[in-house]
N, C-alpha and C positions, 0 to 999 in steps of 0.2 A: 345933613345927617343928624338924627336926634341923639340925645344923651345916651340912651340905651344902646343904640348901634355903635356909637363911639366907644363905649366901654367894652362891648363885646369884641369890636375890631382890635382895640388895643391889646386885650388879653389873648386874642388869637395870634397876634403878631408876636407877643412875648413867648407864647407856647411854641410857636414855630421856630423862634430863635433858639430856645432851649433844646428842641429836638435836633436842630442842625448842629448845635453845640455838642450833643452826644455823638452825632455822626462824625464830626471832625475829630473828637477825642478817640473814637474807635478807629477811624482811618489813620490817625497818628500812631496808634499802637501797632496797627497792621503794617504800615509802611516802615516804621522804625524797627520792627521785629520784637519790640518789647511785650507784645501780646503773649509771648512764650512764658512770661513770668506768671501769667494768670490763667491761661486756658490750655488744655491739652490739645494736641494737633487734631484729634478726631472731632473736636468741637468747632473747628474753623469754618466749616460750611454754615453753621448757625450764626457765626459772627458776620459773615458776608451777607447772609439773609437779613440780619438785624440792621446792618449798615444801610442796605437798600431801603428797608421799611422806614427807618428813621428819616432818611432823606426825603422820601415821598411824603410822609406825614408832615414833616417840617415845611416843605414847599406848599402843601395844601393849606396848612394853617396860615402861612403868610399871604397866599392868594386870597383866602377868605377875608383877611384883614383889610384888603384893598377894595372890597366891594362897597359901592356907594349907592345906596338907595334908602328910602324911608321905611321900607318894610323890615320886619324882623328877619335878620340874616341867618338865624338858626332854623327856624321852622315857622309855620303859620298858626301855631297854637295860641298865640296871643299872650303867652306867659312871659315874665321877666327873666331873661337868661343872663343878665349881667351878674358879675361876680360880687357876692355880698361880703360884708365885713369891712372893718376899718382898713385904711392904707397900711397900717402896721401889720395887721394879720395877713394881708395879701403879700406884703413883702416877705414875711416869715415863711409863707407857703412856697413862694417861688425860690427862696433861698435854699430850701431843702433839695431842690433839683439843680440849682446852679452850683452849689458847693461841691458836689462830686466832680463836676466838669472842671472847675477851677483847680481843685486838688489833683485831678488827674493830669493836668498840664504842668503844675508847679512841683509836685512832690517827685523825687527821683524814683525810678523803677529799679528794683533789685530782687534777687532771688531770696527765698527763705533761708534762714541761717540757723546757727546753733541756739540762739535765744528762743526761736520757735520750737526747735527740737527739745529744748529743756522743758517747755510747757506741754508739749504733746506726748513726750516720751518716745524712746527709741525701741523699735522692734528688731531684735537681733536675728540675723539670717533673713528668712522670709516671713517670720512671725507666726507661722502655723503651729509651732511647738511651744511658743512663748507668748507672753503678753507684753505690752509696752512697759518700759521700766518704771513708769510712774506708779504702777501697781505691783508691789513686791511680795504680796502675800502668797504663800504656796497654794497651788491648786493641782488638780489631777489631770490637766490638759496633756501633759507629756505621756503619761501612762495610757491615756485613752488613744492618743495618736498612734503610739506603738502597737496597741492592741488592734486598732483598725488596719494598720499596715500589714500585720502578721496574718490576719484572717478577717476581711471585711464582713463576710456573712455572719460569722460567729460574733463579731463585735456588735452588729446591729441587733442580733437575736438576744444578746445579753443585756441590752438596755432595759427591756421590760417596762415596768411602770415606776421605776425609781425616781425619775424626774423628767421634766419636759425637755425635748430636744428638737432642733430643727430637722426637717426631713431632707436629708442630703443623699439618700440612696441613689437617686437618679444621676447624680453628678460624680460622686466618689465611687466609681466602679473600676474594675480591672481594665475594661475597654476604654474608660474615659480618663479621669484624673491620673490615677497611678500608672496606667499604661503609658501615657504620654511622657511622664517624668522618668519612667523606667527606661524607655527608649532614649531619652535625652541623656540620661546617666551613662548609658552604654556608649553613646557618641563621645561624650566628654572623656570617658575613661580611656578611649583610644588616642586622645590627643596628648601631645607631649606636656602641655601645661594648660591650665584653665584660664582663658582670657575673658574677663567680664566686660561687656560693652554696654552702652546705653540700651541697645535693643534687647539683649538677653539677660539684663541684670536680674529682674525678678524671677525669671525661670531658673537661672543658675542658683540664686539664693534658695529657691524651693528644693532644687535637686540636692544641694548640700545639706539641707535639713533632713530630708526623708531618706537619703542614701549617704549619710555622712561618713560612715565607716569605710566606704569604698574609696574615699579620696584623701584619707589621712596620709600625709607625707608627700602629697602631690603639690607641685608649684602652682600658684595662682597669681594673676595680675589683675588689679582692680584700681579704680579711680573714685575719688570722693573728697568730701571736706572733713577736716578733723573735728572731732567732738569728744568731750569727756564728761562722764558722770561724776558728781561730787565725791563718791566713795571709791573712785578708781585709785589703783596703786600708781606710783610714779612712772612705772614702765608700761602703763596701759593707756590706750586711746582707741577711738573708733573712727573708721573711715565710713562715712555715711552718705546717703543720697535721699532726697525727697522723691517719693513716687506719687504721681498724680493720675487720677482716673478721668475726671472731667474738668475740674477747676481747682484753684489754689485752696478752696475751702475744704476739699477732701484730701489734701496732701498728707501723706504719712511718711515717717522717717524710718528708713531701713539701714542698719549699720552692721559692720563686721568688726569684731574685736581684734586688736593688734597688740602684741607684746614686743617691746623693744626698749633698749636702754636710751634710745634717742627720743622717746616720746615727749619729754619735757621741752624739747627744742622747737616743737611745732604748736602754735597757738590755735585755739578754736577758729573755725571757718577758713583755715588755710587749705587750699585745694592741693591735693597730692596724688601722685601716681605711684603705687606701691606694688612690689612683688615679694612673695614669701612662700613659706611652706605651710600647708594646711594641717591643723591639728584639731582636737576636740577638747572643750573645757565646759565648765558649768558656771552659770551666772544667775544668782537668785534662785538656785535650785533647778534651772533648766539647762539642758545640753545645748550648746551653741558652737558654731565654727570659730576657730581661733587661727590667726595668721602669725607665724613667727617671721618677723621682718627680715628680708635680705637686702632690698634696695628701696629707696624712697626718693622721689623727685618732686619738688614744689612746682606747680603749674598754675597757669591762669585759669580763672573760672571758665568752664566750657561754654560755648554758644548756647547749648541747651543744658541747663543745670539739673533738670529733672529727668526722671525715667518714668516709663509708662508700661502698663500691662500689655502683654502681647495678645491676649484673648484668643489663644490657640487651643 
């Protein structure tokens, strides 16, 4: 085997090992269940597809590296297909691909916590009437939302040419968005208490935002991790959850404000199961749901720490 073929064979073998390394890492995430920290359940079919493709491509590369003939093993064009550059440059290039594999096996897997929430900001309730708390300047989102809910047709007609808006008429209609949450609000109102689960978390938060007045005084049960803003009073804390649409990169923090004299007893990132009475308050000029605490229990982090949109 000539030098060119030896060089190409060697690099084909290395590339095959790297592809199989990614396959093993992905397989380890899937088998251990730690993939839940990074990917939404609806993305799992793509993960299985990627796993199979990585294995196939890795095996093909390794098989190619074992071919022994004096002809160019890539094609018959007669060109030099060997990897150019100094050994140091080649090592640096392969390190870019090897490093994620090594770190994936070595670094511990954990859910996003309050340190990430502090950087991304918390959306109180469902976030449709507020903005993340990292942006505290007053805006007119609340009045616009209320105007839309009162009369959608009149709201869109009043926009005129004052400023650019996204076209949302096709979604925010009485038969669509508002109708669904109106029916859900009626269902919840008939229940003795509001039980917030992983499956209905975002739907319940949205209902409490747009139909808040209907549920003042009603008991609510919710689970999440403790978080505090720097400007909170001693009796205030948030029970929050990260919501993920596709992957951890798009995760957003949704929290519900709680007032209790026991707030200082619970550190950030403590997972708790709480029940209390719903009320209404304002934070940074926005109306948000408030829970007056009745009971609180410290729990272990749930198997699935994130919540996901229902897309209904």
